[in-house]
Structure formats: structure tokens, C-alpha cells
C-alpha positions in Angstrom: 51.0 45.5 -211.2 53.3 45.3 -214.3 52.8 47.3 -217.7 55.0 44.4 -219.7 57.4 46.9 -220.5 60.7 44.6 -219.9 63.6 47.1 -218.1 66.4 44.6 -218.4 67.6 41.1 -218.9 68.7 39.5 -215.8 70.9 35.9 -215.5 69.7 32.7 -213.2 72.6 32.7 -210.7 71.3 29.5 -208.7 68.3 27.5 -208.1 67.7 25.5 -205.3 64.7 23.1 -205.3 62.7 21.1 -202.3 60.3 19.4 -203.8 57.9 21.9 -205.8 58.9 24.8 -203.7 62.3 26.9 -204.6 64.3 29.5 -204.3 66.2 31.6 -207.2 68.9 34.1 -207.3 68.8 36.3 -210.0 71.8 38.7 -211.1 70.8 41.9 -212.2 71.3 45.5 -212.4 69.4 48.1 -213.5 66.5 47.2 -211.3 68.7 46.9 -208.4 69.2 50.2 -207.9 65.8 51.4 -205.5 65.5 47.7 -204.6 64.0 47.1 -201.1 63.3 43.8 -199.3 59.3 42.7 -200.2 59.7 44.6 -203.4 57.4 42.8 -206.1 59.5 42.0 -209.2 58.1 40.5 -212.4 60.6 37.4 -213.5 59.7 35.9 -217.2 56.3 37.4 -216.2 55.8 36.1 -212.9 55.2 38.3 -210.2 57.6 37.5 -207.2 58.6 38.9 -204.3 62.5 40.2 -203.1 63.5 38.1 -199.7 67.2 39.2 -200.0 69.3 41.0 -202.7 73.4 42.7 -202.6 75.1 45.2 -205.0 74.4 42.4 -208.2 71.6 40.1 -207.0 68.2 39.3 -205.7 66.5 36.0 -204.1 62.8 35.4 -204.5 61.3 32.2 -203.0 58.8 30.4 -205.5 55.8 28.4 -204.1 54.5 25.2 -205.6 51.7 26.7 -207.4 54.1 28.9 -209.3 56.2 25.9 -209.8 53.3 24.1 -211.3 51.9 26.6 -213.4 54.9 28.3 -214.9 58.1 27.9 -216.8 60.3 28.8 -214.1 61.2 25.7 -212.5 62.0 24.3 -216.4 65.2 26.9 -216.3 68.7 26.0 -216.1 71.1 27.9 -214.4 72.8 30.8 -216.4 69.1 30.8 -218.0 68.5 34.9 -219.4 65.0 36.1 -217.6 62.7 38.9 -218.2 62.9 41.9 -215.7 60.5 44.3 -214.4 59.7 46.1 -211.2 56.0 46.8 -210.2 55.0 50.1 -211.5 55.1 52.9 -209.4 51.9 55.4 -208.8 53.6 58.2 -211.3 54.7 56.0 -213.9 53.7 55.9 -217.3 51.4 53.4 -218.8 53.9 51.8 -221.6 52.1 48.5 -222.2 49.1 47.0 -220.6 47.7 46.0 -217.3 49.8 43.1 -216.4 49.5 41.7 -212.9 52.1 38.6 -212.9 49.7 35.8 -212.1 50.8 33.2 -215.3 47.5 31.6 -216.6 49.4 29.0 -218.3 52.6 28.4 -220.6 52.5 27.8 -224.3 54.9 26.1 -226.6 56.3 28.5 -229.5 55.3 26.7 -232.6 56.7 28.8 -235.3 58.9 31.6 -235.1 58.9 33.3 -238.9 60.8 36.4 -240.3 58.7 38.9 -241.8 60.3 42.0 -243.3 61.5 43.7 -240.3 59.9 41.7 -237.8 59.8 38.3 -236.6 56.2 36.4 -235.9 56.1 34.0 -233.4 53.1 31.4 -233.4 52.2 30.0 -229.6 49.7 27.0 -228.9 48.9 27.1 -224.9 48.9 24.2 -223.0 45.5 25.1 -221.5 43.4 26.2 -224.2 41.1 28.3 -221.7 43.0 30.8 -222.4 42.7 31.4 -225.5 39.1 33.1 -224.9 41.1 36.3 -223.5 43.0 36.3 -226.7 41.2 38.5 -229.5 42.9 40.1 -232.9 44.7 43.2 -231.8 44.1 42.7 -228.2 46.8 42.1 -225.3 48.8 38.9 -224.5 52.0 38.8 -221.6 54.3 36.7 -223.2 57.2 36.0 -220.4 56.1 38.9 -219.0 56.1 41.3 -222.5 53.1 43.2 -223.0 52.8 42.1 -226.4 50.0 42.9 -229.4 48.1 39.9 -231.0 48.3 39.6 -235.1 46.0 36.5 -235.2 44.0 34.3 -232.8 42.7 30.9 -233.9 41.2 27.4 -232.1 44.6 26.6 -230.7 47.0 29.0 -231.2 47.6 32.8 -232.0 50.8 34.8 -233.4 52.5 38.1 -232.2 55.0 39.8 -234.5 58.0 41.0 -232.8 60.0 44.6 -234.0 63.7 44.6 -233.8 64.1 46.5 -230.6 61.4 43.9 -228.3 63.2 41.0 -229.7 66.9 42.6 -228.6 65.9 44.0 -225.1 63.7 40.6 -224.2 64.5 37.1 -224.3 62.5 36.6 -227.1 65.7 36.9 -229.0 66.9 33.4 -227.5 63.7 31.4 -228.3 63.4 29.3 -230.8 60.4 26.7 -231.5 59.6 24.1 -229.2 60.6 26.5 -226.3 58.2 27.1 -223.6 56.8 30.6 -222.5 54.3 32.0 -219.5 51.1 33.1 -220.8 49.1 35.7 -218.9 46.0 36.6 -220.6 44.0 40.2 -220.4 42.8 40.7 -216.9 39.7 42.9 -218.0 38.6 39.9 -220.0 38.6 37.8 -216.9 36.6 40.2 -214.7 34.3 40.7 -217.5 33.7 37.0 -218.3 33.0 37.0 -214.5 30.4 39.4 -214.0 28.7 37.8 -217.1 28.4 34.2 -215.7 28.6 34.5 -212.0 25.4 33.4 -210.3 26.0 33.6 -206.7 26.7 30.5 -204.5 25.2 28.9 -201.1 24.6 31.7 -198.4 25.5 34.6 -201.3 24.5 37.9 -200.1 24.1 38.5 -204.3 20.2 39.3 -205.1 18.8 37.4 -208.3 17.9 40.9 -209.6 22.1 42.4 -209.4 23.2 39.9 -211.3 24.8 41.3 -214.5 23.4 39.2 -217.6 23.6 39.9 -221.0 19.9 40.4 -221.3 20.4 43.1 -218.4 23.3 44.9 -220.2 21.1 44.8 -223.7 18.1 46.2 -221.6 20.0 49.3 -220.7 21.6 49.8 -224.0 25.4 48.6 -222.8 25.2 46.1 -225.8 
């Protein structure tokens, strides 16, 4: 699990592709202080497992599902990437619950300065993620925990302060660029609980199903 607080910007040193599988080698400094084989590191919001490392870089495998669902396959050698180590049990929760499981990618359709901030507008390629995006709720963009400003039927906006801009790859992003998106996991679980009806062989009793009527009857809504 991650919090969406980027620790450093790394550099993609090498990419080896074989079909829809990849091996990435990423240059880094800060996050290598205590790295171990098998550690989870978020790369542009994608949870990946360290399979080898040295004093200046680490290597990760990328499976076909990740290849298809994220923007990692569209990166090129030398590209900057956001990096965050998995959250320690005694760490501060600076952002929100980020799993590193990208839902879809999105395209930046606007980048507008506003006083000391920059407002980014993003259109998700899979608009199904928009049901989890609400004004003042949380969204993860390339691994960054951000607060939604506005949400419409096909896009949303976030406002970026100077510190976040300077410490993440958003400083390099422009209109037309692709970013990884992860919706708030709390909304996903709530939707599942509200809509699950049980399948063939399910041990779920009809009386045990969480429905809107049940929540209303018991004073939850």
C-alpha cells in the first residue's frame, strides 16, 4: 500500500520488451536506501516488485495486464518517473489509500495557470472510473495523491501547488500527454457491497446482502 506522496523522480534507464511483457531498469537515489529484493515500489502509480538492484538503480518485471492498462509501455529511455516506497506500518498517512493498481489511463486536455497553482484537466480513457471521482475527493494521477476540484460527465480537474509540481513528473506534462489513474478504493468497495447479489454456488444469504433498502432501514442513510 502507498499514500501517493512521491519520494523522488527516477529515470528510466533501460526497457526490454518481449511481446506484452517488459523488464524496466530505473535509476534512483533516495528510495534505494533500504531496498530489498521483493520490495514493492510505485512507479508512476504502478505497484511493481524489485527483482534486482544496485547502488544506483533497480529492476522490475511488468506483466501483460500492466502493459495494457498503464502508460509504462509508452515511456522511452530517459523518461522521468514518480517513485514511492510502500508505506511502513508506523509511517504517516500523508495522502490517501493508494494500492498501486491502475484502473485506466487518461489524457491531459488542459493545463491552465491560476495564481500560484496549475489546473490540469484530465479525460479518462475508460469513463467508468468517473463514478469514483467526486469534487474534493481523492484521485491518484501517476502515483500522486491529489484532490479533485471539479468532476463532469467525461473529465475532472485537479489544482497543483508549486511544491507538488516541482517534486513530481507533472512538471513535464503537457496537453495530450497520458497519465495513469487510480480511483479511490473506498468507493470501489462500497459499490461492490451495494451491488453484489451472489453467484452460482454462493454462500451469501439473501438476507445478508447489503442493499440501499437495508442501509436506510437501519439508519445508515
